[in-house]
N, C-alpha and C positions, 0 to 999 in steps of 0.2 A: 703320549708320544705320537708324532705325526708319521705318515707313511714315507716322508722324505728322509727320515732319520736312519732308516736301515733298509737296504734292498734285499730281496729274497735270493739266497744262494741257489745254485743249480741243484735240482732234485733228481738228476739222471741216475745217480747211484743209490737212491733211497727207495726202499721197498715198503709198501703198505703191509700191515700185519694181516696174516691169513686167519680165517676163522678156524677155531679148533675143530678137529674131526669129531663127528658125532654131535655137534652143537649147531644150532641154527642162529644166525645173526638176527637180533630183534629188529634190525632196520635193513630193508632191502638195498643193496648197492646198485645205484642207477648206472645205466650203460652210457649215458650222455650227460655232459655238464649243462646242457640246455634244458634239462628237466622234462624231456619227452619220453623217458622210460616209464614203465608202470610204477606208480607210487602208492604207498600206504597213506591215506589222508592224515595230515597232521604230523607225519614222521619226518625226521631230519633226513635231508638228501645232500649229496655233494654240491649240487648247484646252489643250495642255501649258503654254504660257506663262501662260494665265489661272490655272491651278491652282497653278503655281509662284509666281506673284505673290501669291495669297491665302495660300499655305502659308508663304512666307517671312515675311509679316507676323505670322503666329501664332507661328512659331518664335522670331523675334527679340524677342518679349516676355520670353522666358526664365522664364516662370512655371512651366513643367514641363520634364522632360527631353525633348530633341528627338525621340527615337525614340517616346516616348509621344504627343507632339503629332502626329507624322506618322501613326502607327497610327490614332489617333482620326479624323484627317482622312480617311484612306482608308476607314474604316468608314462615315463620313458620305457618302462618294462611292463607294459599293460597285460602281457600274457601270464604274469604271476597271479596265482589264485589267492583267495581270501586267506586260507590257512598259511600259504607260503609267505604272504606279506606279514602275517602275524608273527611267524617264527623269526623272520628277518628283523622286523622293527623291534621286537622285544629284546633281541640280542644286542642290537645297536644301542637302545636306550639303557640297557644294563651296563654297557661300557661307559656311557655318559654319567650314570649315577655313581659308578665305582671307578672312575678314571684314575684317581691317585693310587688306589690299591692295586688295580689291574696294571697300571703303568709300571709300578714297582715290580710286580710279578713278571711282567713281560720282558723286563730287562735281562732276566736270566735264561730266556729261551733262545731259539734259533729260528731263522726264517724271517719273512716279512713281518714288521711290527703290527700291521693291521690284521694279519691272519692270527697272530698270537692273541691280540685283543678280542678278535671275533670268537676264537675258541673259548676264551674265558667268559665272554658274554653268553655263549651257548651253554657252557657248563653250568652257569648260574641260573639260566632260565629253563633248560630242558634236562639238566642232569649230566654228570660226567659220562655215564654208561652209553648214552645215545651217540656219543662222538666216536666210540671205539672203531667202527668200520671205516672211518675216514681219516684216522690219525696215522702219521708216520711214526716209526718206533721211538724216535727221540722226542716227538711231541707227546706221545703216550706217557713216556717216562717223566717228562717235565710236568705234565698235568697231575700225575699221580703223586709226584713229590710235593706239589703245591697243596694237595688235599691234606697233608700232614701238618700244615702250618696253622697254628691257632690264631684266630683274629685278635685275641687278647694280647698277643705278643707284639702286635704292630704298634707303631707310634700313634698317639691319640689323633693327630691330624690325618694320618693315613686311614685310620678306621672311620673317621668322620667323612672322608672323601671330599674335603673342601679346599679351595685355594687358601694360601697362607693368610692373605689379608682378611678374608671373610672369617676364617677360623679365629684369628686373633681378636677381631671385632666382637664376635659372639661370646668368646670366653671372657672378654673384658666386661661385658654387660650382663652375662648370664651365668658365668662360671663354667668349669670344665665338665662337670657331670651333666648339667642341663644341655650344653652344647653337644655332648656325646650322644645323649638320648635323641636330640633333634636330628643329628646327623644320621643315626640309625633309622629314624622314621622316614627321612627323605630317601632312603634306599628302597623303600617299598612303594608300589604303585598306590595312587589314591583311590578311594572307593568312588562309586558313581552315585551321586545324589540327585534327587529330583525335587522340584518345588511344585506343589499342587496349586493349580489355578482355582481357588475356591469360589470364583465367580461362576465356574462351570460345574465343578464336582467337589465333593468333600474328600478329605484324606482317606476316610474309611472306604468310600466308593472307589477311589483310585486304587487302593490296596487290593480290593476285591477283584477289580478288573485286571490288575497285574497277575494275580493268582490264577485267574481264569486263562490268561495267556501263557501260563507256565513260567512266569518270571518271579523268582523268589525275592521278596522285599519285606521291609519292616519300617515302622516309623523312625524318623531321625531322632537322635537322643535329645536335641535341644530345640530346634526350630519347629514351631507349631504346625507348619504346613509342609514339612520336609519328609522325604522318603529316602531311605538308603537301600540300594539294590545289592543283592548278593551276586557278585560277578559283573560282567560287562555285556549284557545282552544288547542286541541291535534294537533300536527304538524307532527307526525311521518309518517302518511299516505298521507300527502299533497305532490303532485308532485313537487311543487315549492321548498319544503324542500328536498325531496328525490333526486332531480336533482342538488342540490347544488346552487339553486338560492338565498336562504336566509340561514343565520345562526343565532342562538340565541346569542345575545350579548348585554349587557347593554349599553345604550347610552354613559354613562361615559367612559366605556372601549373603545368604538369606538373613542371618542375624544382623548384618549391617543395615538392612532395610527396616528391620524392627526397631533399631536404634533411632532412625529418623522419625518413625511413628507418625506418618502423615494422617490427617483427619479428612473426613468427607468435606468436599466443597472448598478445600484450601488451594492456594497457589503454591506450587512446588516446582523445584528445578533439580533435575539430575544433571550436574554441571559437566561431567565427563562421561557421557552415557555409553559410548562404545556401541556394541551390538545390542544393548538394551536389556540384558538380563535383569538388572536391578530396576530399571525403569518399569518393566512389566510388573514386577513384584510391588512396586510403589503404587502403580495404577490400580492393582487389585485391592490394596489396602485402602485406597481412597474410594472404593466401590464405583470406579469409573465416573466419579463426579469431580467438580473443580477443574483445574487446569494444570497439567503436568508437562513441563517443557523438558525435552531431551536434547541437551546441547552437546555437540562434539565438533572437532576440527576436521574430522575425516568423513568425507562424503560416502566412501565405501562402507565404513562401519555403520553409518546411519541407514544406508541402503539395505544392509543385512538385518536391520531392525524391522523393516517393513513387513516381510512375510511372517515374522514372529508376532508382530502387532496384529496382523490380520487374523492369525489363529487364536489370539488371546480374547478377541471380542471386545477389547477396551475401546472407548470412544473419547477419552480425556487426554490422550497422549499426543503431543505436538513436537515432532522432531525438528530441530533447528540447527542448520549448519553455521558455525561461527569461524572466524579466521584466527581468533586468539581470545584470551580472557578479557581483552580490552575492546572487543567488538562492540559497536554501537547497539546491537541487538541485546547485549548483556547490560550495558549501562542504562538503557531506558527502563529497565525493571528495578532499578535501585530503590530500596526501601519499600517494595511492594510484595515481597515474597514471604510466605510463612515458613517454609522449610527448604533447605538446600542440601543435597548430598554431593560431596566432593570426593569421588573415588579417584584420587589423584594419580597421574602417571608416575610409575615407580619402578624400582629395580625388578619387581616380581619375584624376589627371593623367597617369598612365602610359598610359592607354587612349585618348588623344586621336585616334588613327587611327580608332577605332570610335565614340567619343563626343566629337566636336569641340566640342559646345556646353559641355562642362565648363569649358573655359578661360575662358568668358564668364560662367558661372554661379557659379564659385568666386571667393572673395575672400580677402584676407589675414585678415580677421576670421573667416571660416568655417574657415580652416586652424587658427587658434588654438583654436577650439572643438574641432576634431577632435583636436588633439594632446593636449588634456587628457583626452579620452575614450580615446585610444590608450594613454596612460600608465596609466590606471586599469584598463583591460582587461588589459594585460600584467602588472600587479601581481597581479591576481586569478588569472589563468591560471597564473602561476608558482607559486602556492601549491598547485596540484594535483599537481605532480610530486614523486616520491620521490627519494631520494638517487641520483645517477647518471642521473636522468631528464632529458629535454631539452624545451625550449620553442623552437619556431621562430616568431619574430616576423616578419610579412611584410605588405607593402602593395603596391598597384598605383599607387604614387606615385613621382615623381622628386624630391620636395622633401626637402632635408636635414632640415628641421624635423620631418617625419613619419617619418623613417627613422633615420639615424645618431644624431641628437640624442636620440631616444626611447631607443635602446639604450644610449648613453653614460650617460644619466641613470639608467636602470634599474641598470646595473652599479655606478654610484657609490653607489647606495642599497642594493644587495644584494651584499655581498661573499661570499655563499655560492653565487654563480653565476659561471661563466667563459664567455668567448666561444670557441666552437669554430670554427676557420677553415673556411669553406665549401669551400675547395679540398681540405681533408682529407676531408670527407664525400663529395664527388664522386669523389675518387680511389678510395675504398673500393668505389664502384659502377662504376668505370671509365667515368665520364662526363667528357667534355672540354667545358669552357665557356671560350671565349676571353676574354682581357682581364679575368681575375679580379683584383680589387684586393688583392694579397697583404698590403699594409701594414695594411689594416683587418680582413681576415678575413671581411668581409660580402659578400653578393651584391648586385650592381647590374646589372640588365639594361636595355638601351636599344634602341629600334627601329632606329637607324642602325648599331648595332654588332652586335646579336644577332638582328635581324629578328623580335623578339618585342615584346609590349607592354612598357612600362616597369615593372619589378618590383624590389622590394627585399626582402632577407631576411637574418636573423641567427640563428645557432644558439646557444642559451644552455643550458648544462648545470649542473644543481645539483650542487655538489661535496660537500655534506654536508647 
């Protein structure tokens, strides 16, 4: 529900609840909405509610990615502290994750729609009791009434918190139970995973250094060079990060690089390199030998790769700006490349734990546009590989139209390529991934099964 749908009624005759005599409110009531009263670090304050109200109104316009809107808002309100920003951002992203559910609940309340949504977001992230000093009597009664509602009584799509088109698509391909489990997984924040740069440090050494720094971590369940952190510690000042010993990279993304399995001295292309997270992983796998091209159409994204590349110590990576998949820089490499990774532009619907606004910003029409682009990029990338060379087509989507359908169509049109079962590739590297679909030979990762983002990949080998 947008902020234009309902305006706030006058509150002149509404009284805030008084704290009971003999009891101390757990949260100090600020004297100013500007946040200049004494504050308990990390505690909820009245000014948080005002910022959340404003920010939700901006985010729900869906004119820009939510993280960009939130970052811009914090730049405009630079006096907000780190803890304040955390409280505000977490509440706003809780609303995005549970928009269908919260929107239904908010219809029964009074006052501005964005305030009602903000209260629900705060109750979900900080707990109902933290709101008590800042609630009007009717708001307190409304929230207490909502706590009696069992989520199991809600309609399946409401519990999944998905738009109708996306829910129907997932149910059609995965069934109701699987979709419900995936919807629940998308309501929880993603863990923070690291990839160890084994050209500089071993995973054991990295874990020891993290422990010395007081950061709780453990080996990632599947990726051989992965580390999963417990919590979300700041890494920017950590020597291990500054010196290029680790990079932030979801474990699922790391597994895609292992599927390409580049060898030392080969010619390799990362066709849609972006900011280069996978590029760096491939460079390390090649032991900084051979030649690794990082193609992208965005000069800004390639510029973001440069400082990461400098930290990594790799010398075999060559960033190349292209205007499209038909660029002459691409065509002149036809038939010369050993391995190509195509991390295709996609809906990003596998990353809803991190980017919950995508489920509201994407549409069936936008997916159709993306599938046409994906097919064209895969065709162009496949022309680069020599006989026996491989292309890994990958997305961070869970939609069949962007994944299996693209691969099936490509194989139907290119009888000089074969599908290499992903289980076979992982077995060569002694990597165990649970629930691999043996019948298709393609990789599908899901948050509720693998505790990664949603990823898809297929290994395609040129036979002649």
